[in-house]
N, C-alpha and C positions, 0 to 999 in steps of 0.2 A: 174267248169271252171270260172264262173263269180266271185266267191269269191277270187280265185287265182289272177285274173287280178286286182281286187280292192286292194288286199294286195300288189301286185307288184307296182301299181300306188302310193299307200301310201308310200311304201318304197322308191320309186324314189323321191317323194316330200320331205320326211324326209332327204334323202341324199343331196338333193339340198339345203335345209335349213341349214344343217350342213356345207356344202361347202360355202354358203353365209356368215354364221356367222364367219367361219374361215377366210374369205377374208376381213372382216372388220378390219380396222387398230387397232392394239392393243392400240394405243394412244387414239383413240376415246372411246374404252371401258373403259379405265382407267379414262378418263376425266369424263365420265358419273358416274362412281362409286365414284370418288372424289367429284363430285357435290352432289350426294345423301348424302354422308357422311358429307360434309360441311354444307348443308342445315339442316340436322338432328342435328348436333352439335350446330349450331348457334341457332336453335329453342330451344334446351335444355338450352343453356346459357341464352337466353332472358327469358325463362320461370322461371328460377331460379333467375333472376334479377341481374346477375353478369355483370354490365355494363362495368367495367374495362376489364373483359375477353371478352365480346362481341366486344369491340373496337378492339381487335386483329384480328377480321375478316375483318375489314375495310381496304381498300387499303391505303398504306402509303401516297400516294400523296393526297388522300382525307383528311386523318387525318392532314396532314401538312397544307392544305388549309382551313380546318374547325376544328381547335382544340376544344375539349370540354372545356368550361369555367367552373370555379368553380360553377357558378350559375346553369349551365346545369347539372353538376354532382349532385348537391344538389337536383335538381328537380327529378332526377332519384332515389335518395335515399328516396324521399318522397312518392313513389308509390310502389305498389306491383303488379306484373304482374299476372293476373288471367287466361288468355287464350292466345293461339297463334294458330289461325286458318288460315292455309295457303291454297292458291289455287295452283294447279299444276304450276310448273315453265314452262315458255314458252320460247323456244329457239329463239333468234333473228338470231343467226348464230352458228357455231361450238364453238365459244369462248365467247358468251354472252347469258345470260338468264335473264328473268324478272319474278318476282314473286310478287303477291299481298298477303299481310297478314293482317288479322284483329286481332289486339292485344287488349285484355281486360286488364284494370288496375283499381286499387282502390287507391285513395289518403289515405295514412295512417292516416292523421290528421282528415280529414272530413268524411272518409269512403264513399265518393262519388265514384260510379263506372261509368266508361265510356269506350268507345272504340276509337281506332285510326286506321287508315288505313296506312299501310307501303308499299309503292311501291318500291320494291327492284330491283337493277340492279347488277347482278353478272357477273364478267368477269374472264376468265381463264388467269392466269399468266403463260405463257409458260416456262419461265425461272425457276420459283419456283415450277411449276407443282401443282398449287393450285388455287382455286376459291377465289376471293376477292370481297367484297362488295364495289361497287362504288357509292352508294347512301347514305351512312352514316347510323348512328343509327336512330331508329324510332324517329320521332318528337312527343314527348308526350305532347306538348303544343297545338297541333292542336285539333280542335273540329270537329270531323266527325259525 
């Protein structure tokens, strides 16, 4: 008798979870999946040092206000990214998350290794249905 009531209670809990999951807006689920995919793709892009490709993750209005100068591009070409250690993204609201990332890099000429902290702000573009970086590319000139 006791086992049957425990099974019944667990079945009711399982069904309640399924109903709650189905009730979540489909848009919220896809936003979360898009975020995970975007953060993963951006991390891979930075790890491989493709700054031109990484720039495509940056919000267009940020790129317009803060265009990469030839000097900044040359600085990126002079380093090799060696690590990308992200902390979990923290939601500010449904359409903005913040993430702190420690990025390791080595200067190709001096072989000097160092790290920089990148405080990222990601916002969901409802029209384009994508997450965009609103804090720009990592500042590799900082000394953290």
